[in-house]
N, C-alpha and C positions, 0 to 999 in steps of 0.2 A: 533786815532780819532774816536769817536763813532758817530754813524749816527742815524738819526730818520727815522725809516722805514715808508714808505707810509702807511697811515691808510687804511686798506682794505675796511672799510664801512665809505663812505663819505656822508652819509645821515646827514640831520640836526640833532640837538639834539632834544630829546622828547619835547614835548610842555610844560611839567612841570619840565624840568631840572633846576638845581640851576643856578644862574647867572654865576658863574665862568665857570661851564661846558658849558653853552650856549656860552659864549663869545670866550672860547678857542676852541670849535668845530667849529664855524664859521670861526675864524681866521685860523685853520688848513686846512679847506676846501680851503680857499683863497690861502694859502702857496702852497698846492698841486696843485692848478690850475696854479700857476706860473711855478712850476717845470714841469709840463706836458706840457706847451706850449714851454718850452726850450728843452725838450727831443727829441732827433732824428733829430734835425736840423743840417745839414752838415755845415762845414766850407765852404767857409767864411760868409755864410748867417747868421749864429747864432751871429756873431760879427759886422755885417753890420748894420749901422744905417738905420732905414726905414723912418725916418722923419728928417725934417731939423735940429732939436736939436742934432741928432746922436744917439738918443736912440736906443739900440740894445737889443736883448735878454740876452746876457752876462752882459751888463751894468745893466739891471734890477735886475739879480741875485746878482751881486756884491753890488749893492746899497742896496737891500733888506736885506742882510746878515748884513752889517754895521748898518742899522736902527734897526734891532732886537738887536744886541748886544749893540748899544748905548743907546736905551730906556730901555730895560730890565736889562741888566747886569751892564752897567755903571751907568745910571741915577738912576734906581729904586734900584738896589741891592748895589750900591756903589763901585763896583769892579774897579780895576785899568785899564784904558784904554790900557795900554801897552801891555795888555794880547793878543791883536789881531791888525792886520793891518787895519787901517781905509779905507774907500772906495776907493778913488783914481780912476784913469782911468783904463779901461780894457787894459791890456798889451798884448804882443805878446805871453807871456807864459801862460796866463790864457787860460783855456780850459772850455768847457761846462761841462765836468764831474768834474773837479776840483772846479768850482764855485758853482755847484749843491751840491756838497759835503760840501763845506763851508757853504753854505745857510743852509743845513740840520743840521750841527753843530750848527750854530747859533740859529736855531729853537729849538733844543734840549736844549741849554742853556737857552734860553728864557723861555721856558716851565717849566723848573726846578724852575725858579725864580717865575713865576706865580703860579704854583702848591704849592710852599712853602708859598705863601701869604695866611694868615688866615684872613684877613680883607682887603676887596677891597677899603675901604676908607682911609687906612693908606697912607700917603704920603711916597714917595721913598726918597733917599738919596740926590738926586740933580735934576736939571732939565736941559735939552738941550736948553731951551729957557730963556728969561729974565723974568721968573716967579718962584714963589715958587715951590718946587718938587710936581709933580702931584701924584694923587692916583694911584693904580693898575687898578682900574676901568677905569680911564682916559687913561692909557697907553694901555690897551687892546682895548678900543674903538678907540683910535688913530690909532693903528696898524691895526685894521680891515679896517679903512678908507684908510690908506696908501697902504696896500696890495691890496685892492679892486681896488684903482685907478690904480695901476700898472698891475693888472691882466687884466684890459681893455686894457692897452697899449700893453700887451704881446698878447692879442687876436688880435689886429689890426696888430701887427708886424707878427705874425705867419701866419695870412691870406695873408699878402703881400708876404710872403716867398714862400708858397706852397699851398694856398687856404684852408688850414685846418680851420675849424670853429668848434664851440661848445666847451664843456668842455672836 
């Protein structure tokens, strides 16, 4: 399994960066924020739901890995979904390190698809919704929105666990 190493420079892209670089850089920043919020949290706190819905840091990692693969690899690139296990509930066998590695692998696969795209307006192979296949631009913006929303959830969960705040 290959992993995507954390980007050492998490500054925003330059003000005049091209569109794909801008979108991917902001998305990578949010992805790393999620991973940072889950890092170092001991058992059982990392798997304990902090809100009535039961959302935990492990559940966020597992969900976001599935979302990355479903939108970029399955929907946009058209790959066979049997190549990975879909989301499901966090199991007793799931660990923070294992789910973080799976999320990094999903990010690496998603970035390969995005980087290979030469036209952000070109629609993908299929959609996860009852709509025509979205463009890569739409997928990138959707994933920024999805990941940002869950980064906020991770912020709150981590603060509830140990008082840690900030990025």
